[in-house]
Each structure stands twice: as structure tokens, then as C-alpha cells.
C-alpha positions in Angstrom: 64.6 107.5 92.1 67.5 109.9 92.3 69.6 107.4 94.4 68.6 104.3 92.4 72.1 103.7 91.2 73.4 103.5 94.8 71.9 100.1 95.1 73.6 98.7 92.0 76.1 96.0 92.8 79.5 96.8 91.5 79.1 100.6 91.4 82.5 102.4 91.3 83.5 106.0 91.6 86.4 105.9 89.1 85.8 108.0 86.0 85.0 106.5 82.7 88.5 107.1 81.2 90.1 105.1 84.0 87.5 102.3 83.5 88.3 102.0 79.8 92.0 101.5 80.6 91.2 98.9 83.3 88.9 96.9 81.0 91.3 97.0 78.1 94.1 95.8 80.2 92.1 93.0 81.8 90.3 92.0 78.6 86.8 92.6 79.9 84.0 93.5 77.5 82.3 96.8 78.3 79.9 99.4 77.1 80.6 103.2 76.8 77.3 105.2 77.3 77.6 108.8 76.0 75.0 111.5 76.1 74.9 112.8 72.5 72.3 115.5 73.0 69.7 116.8 75.3 66.5 118.8 75.1 65.0 120.5 78.1 65.9 119.6 81.6 68.2 116.5 82.0 70.4 115.1 84.8 73.6 115.7 82.9 74.6 117.4 79.7 75.9 116.4 76.3 79.2 114.5 76.4 78.6 112.9 79.8 79.8 109.3 79.8 79.7 106.2 81.9 81.2 102.7 81.5 79.2 99.5 82.2 80.5 95.9 82.3 78.7 92.7 83.3 79.5 93.2 86.9 80.6 96.8 87.3 79.5 100.4 86.7 81.8 103.4 86.4 80.9 107.1 86.5 77.4 108.3 86.0 74.8 109.9 83.6 73.1 111.5 86.6 71.4 108.6 88.4 67.7 107.9 88.5 65.7 105.6 86.3 67.4 106.9 83.1 70.7 105.5 84.3 69.0 102.3 85.3 67.5 101.8 81.8 70.8 102.6 80.2 72.6 100.0 82.3 69.9 97.4 81.4 70.3 98.1 77.7 74.1 98.0 78.0 74.0 94.6 79.6 71.6 93.3 76.9 74.3 94.3 74.4 77.0 92.6 76.4 75.0 89.4 76.6 74.9 89.3 72.8 78.7 89.0 72.7 79.1 91.2 69.7 80.7 94.7 69.0 77.9 97.1 68.4 76.9 100.8 68.4 73.3 101.7 69.3 71.7 105.2 69.7 68.6 105.4 71.9 66.4 108.4 72.8 64.9 108.6 76.3 62.1 111.0 77.2 62.4 111.8 80.9 58.8 111.9 81.7 56.4 109.6 83.6 57.5 106.5 81.7 60.9 106.8 83.2 59.7 107.9 86.6 61.6 111.3 86.4 60.1 114.7 86.5 62.8 116.5 84.5 60.6 116.7 81.5 63.5 116.8 79.0 64.9 114.2 76.6 68.3 112.6 76.2 69.9 110.9 73.3 72.4 108.3 74.4 74.9 106.3 72.3 75.9 102.8 73.6 79.1 101.4 72.2 79.7 97.8 73.1 83.5 97.0 73.1 84.6 93.4 72.7 88.0 92.7 74.0 89.5 89.7 72.2 90.7 87.6 75.1 90.0 84.0 76.1 87.0 84.1 78.5 86.4 81.3 81.0 83.8 80.8 83.7 85.0 78.6 86.5 82.2 77.2 88.7 83.4 76.1 92.2 86.0 77.6 94.5 87.4 74.5 96.1 90.9 73.2 96.4 91.4 72.4 92.7 90.0 75.7 91.6 92.2 77.6 94.0 95.3 75.8 92.8 94.2 76.4 89.2 93.5 80.1 89.6 97.1 80.6 90.7 98.3 79.3 87.4 95.7 80.9 85.1 96.3 84.3 86.8 99.6 84.5 84.8 97.9 83.8 81.4 96.0 86.0 79.0 92.6 84.9 80.1 89.5 86.7 81.5 87.9 84.6 84.2 84.7 84.7 86.2 85.0 82.6 89.3 81.6 81.6 90.6 80.4 80.0 93.8 77.5 80.3 96.1 79.8 80.3 99.2 81.4 83.7 99.8 83.6 82.3 102.6 85.5 79.8 100.4 87.2 82.3 98.2 90.7 83.4 99.1 91.2 87.0 100.3 93.3 88.0 97.3 91.8 87.6 93.8 94.0 88.1 90.7 93.4 91.1 88.4 92.2 88.9 85.5 89.6 87.2 87.8 86.2 88.5 88.8 84.7 86.8 91.9 81.0 86.2 91.6 79.0 85.0 94.6 75.5 83.8 93.6 73.2 81.6 95.6 71.9 80.2 92.3 75.1 79.6 90.2 73.1 78.4 87.2 71.7 81.9 86.8 75.2 83.0 85.9 75.1 80.9 82.8 72.7 83.4 81.3 75.3 86.2 81.8 78.2 84.5 80.0 79.3 85.9 76.7 78.9 84.0 73.4 81.6 81.4 72.5 82.6 81.3 76.2 84.6 78.5 77.9 83.2 76.8 81.0 84.9 74.7 83.6 82.7 73.0 86.3 84.5 72.2 89.5 81.8 72.4 92.2 81.5 70.4 95.4 78.0 69.1 94.3 77.3 66.5 91.6 73.7 67.6 91.2 74.9 71.2 90.7 77.5 70.0 88.2 74.7 68.4 86.2 72.4 71.4 86.4 75.2 73.6 85.1 76.0 71.2 82.4 72.4 71.1 81.2 72.1 74.9 81.2 75.4 75.4 79.3 74.5 72.8 76.6 71.1 74.4 76.2 72.7 77.7 75.4 74.2 76.0 72.3 77.0 78.5 71.9 79.8 77.3 74.2 83.3 77.1 72.8 84.3 74.5 75.4 82.7 72.8 78.4 84.8 70.8 80.9 83.5 69.0 83.9 85.7 67.5 86.6 85.1 63.9 87.5 85.8 60.2 86.8 84.9 58.0 83.9 82.0 56.7 86.0 80.7 60.2 86.5 81.0 61.0 82.8 79.1 57.9 81.9 76.3 58.7 84.4 76.0 62.3 83.2 75.8 61.1 79.5 73.1 58.7 80.4 71.1 61.3 82.3 71.5 63.8 79.5 70.3 61.2 77.0 67.2 60.5 79.2 66.4 64.2 79.0 66.4 64.1 75.2 69.8 65.7 74.6 71.2 64.6 71.3 74.4 62.7 70.8 76.0 65.8 69.3 74.9 67.9 72.3 76.3 65.4 74.8 79.6 65.4 73.0 80.1 69.0 74.0 80.8 67.9 77.5 84.5 67.0 78.2 84.6 64.8 81.2 86.9 63.8 82.8 88.7 67.1 82.2 92.4 67.6 81.9 95.3 66.1 79.9 95.3 62.3 79.7 99.1 62.1 80.2 99.2 64.3 83.3 97.8 62.1 86.1 97.5 62.4 89.9 94.8 63.3 92.4 96.5 66.1 94.4 94.8 69.5 93.8 97.9 70.9 92.2 98.3 67.9 89.9 94.8 68.1 88.8 95.1 71.9 88.3 98.2 71.5 86.2 96.5 68.9 84.0 93.5 71.2 83.5 95.6 74.3 82.9 97.5 72.4 80.1 94.3 71.7 78.4 93.1 75.3 78.7 96.4 76.6 77.4 95.9 74.5 74.3 92.5 76.0 73.8 93.4 79.6 74.1 96.5 79.1 71.8 94.2 77.6 69.2 91.9 80.5 69.5 94.7 83.0 69.0 95.9 81.1 65.9 92.5 81.1 64.2 90.9 84.3 65.4 90.8 87.2 63.0 92.8 90.2 63.9 91.0 92.9 65.8 90.7 96.3 64.1 92.8 97.6 67.0 94.5 100.6 65.3 91.2 102.5 64.8 90.0 101.6 68.4 93.3 102.5 70.0 93.2 105.9 68.3 89.6 106.5 69.5 90.4 105.3 73.0 93.5 107.6 73.2 91.4 110.6 72.0 88.7 109.9 74.6 91.2 109.6 77.4 93.1 112.8 76.3 89.8 114.7 76.3 89.0 113.5 79.8 92.4 114.6 81.0 92.0 118.0 79.5 88.6 118.4 81.2 90.2 117.4 84.6 93.0 120.0 84.1 90.7 122.8 83.0 
């Protein structure tokens, strides 16, 4: 159990203070896990911290099953898509598979970064042309495909590459009010993703690449599966601006990017202002403390 965290996909050795900076700059939601108190023998002492995002793990609370459970709970909070602060107590006995015998109280702070979030399914020619444009915009993107070899070697900082043999499983990991763009090479996969996203019932926007014929066929198939008219209307297909035409990958990418820019600008106009002053003060205090500890 001591080395359980070594098998975690996305584990990083950077400290938690560096991770906070990275996530704030990229607009990625994350959880700070802090040991508030201990009783008896525990892997690490009071004040120990780690940072957890949907795909990555930074620093450590000592490893073992305690850390595994903390990561699980952190990702449950992230999946809810809301800022939250939760305090949990863990007894390090047989139920956690650790023989320390002590207890640890851990605070989980879920930090929501107000940035336009977008999941792009498919890494083909259109997606690759589109990513080059969106990399320059204030968006947080998950780029998802089952084929690791189709992704370019260089991935922009605001993009997280996700390789999953079952891309529909990634729908479960998306935040609330997320935006989705389906650009895969497979019509059946497009339809499966469309169904899964509509069933979530919390998408801000769902775009599917295709022709008018494909849109009509998808609408018919959804209706046959008892989706309501209102649910089917969530799907935007064909995707892109009507007055920007052309079939070259870059032409299609520019058309889609124009539509996405309109979406994120509308979100910025209507979204309530984040209570950033208080959080920035807290973040700066945390980072200052970490730097003092390193210099001590």
C-alpha cells in the first residue's frame, strides 16, 4: 500500500504551491488537500498539503490508501463543479489498509477557476487546425481520443490530452455547464457521445460536426430513443458559423472557432464576478508560507 500512489496516472513531483500557480494560470479546477490535525502515528504531519485535479496529482500526504481515498474524494468534489470546503476524518486502521493506527483530519478545498471549459472529442485534421487557434484564447480544453498516435507532439498549455479507449467514459468526468465539441472519425461514436452528453442534462453547449443529412439522421435516432424535442435541440449540428463556408480543415476550424468565441464572450458578459480578492490573498499567503519552509 505504501507505493499505491506510484500507479496513479498523472502523478507529478512538483510541490503544491507550484501546482496552485499552474492551475490558476491555466484555469484548471483543482482541490487543495490539507492535513489539519493528527492523532497517533500518521504518514505526514499537520500542515502537509497536496493538490489534485481531474487528471493530475501534485505533492503527497504520505502515500498509501489514505492518499488514495483523499484523491477519490477530491475528484468527487471536482465532478460536482462547485466551489466547496469539506473536512473529513480518517482512521488509519484496517479499514484503510494501513497499520499506522493513528488518525488524520483532512480539509479538501475545491477551487473553481472561472474559465471557459471545452471538451473536444477527436484529434483529426479539423481538431488539430482548431487547437492551434483555441490555444491563443482564454479557454481550458480537454482533447480526447482513443488513438494516442494521432495527437501532435506539442500540446498547448491550455490543453490537456486525454487518451481513452472508451471516450464516452470521459463524459462522466466533465465539469458542470461544460461545452462539448464532437469531431471524431466515427459516426457511431459521435452518436454515442451525443447521447451521453444530453443524458447528463447540464451541458452549456453541444456541437457536432457534420452535414444537414447527418443532423437529420441523428435527430431521428434520438427521437426513436425517446429523447424529447427539447433535449434534441441541445445538439448543434452542423457546427460552425453559417456565413463561414468551406471544407478545408482550416476553413472548418475558423468557422467553429468563431462560434466558440461568441460562446465564451457571452459567458464572460453574464457570469458573476469571482470573489477573487479574498482567494488571491489566501493563495499568496499559502505560497509565501511554502517558500519560507523551503528556505528554512
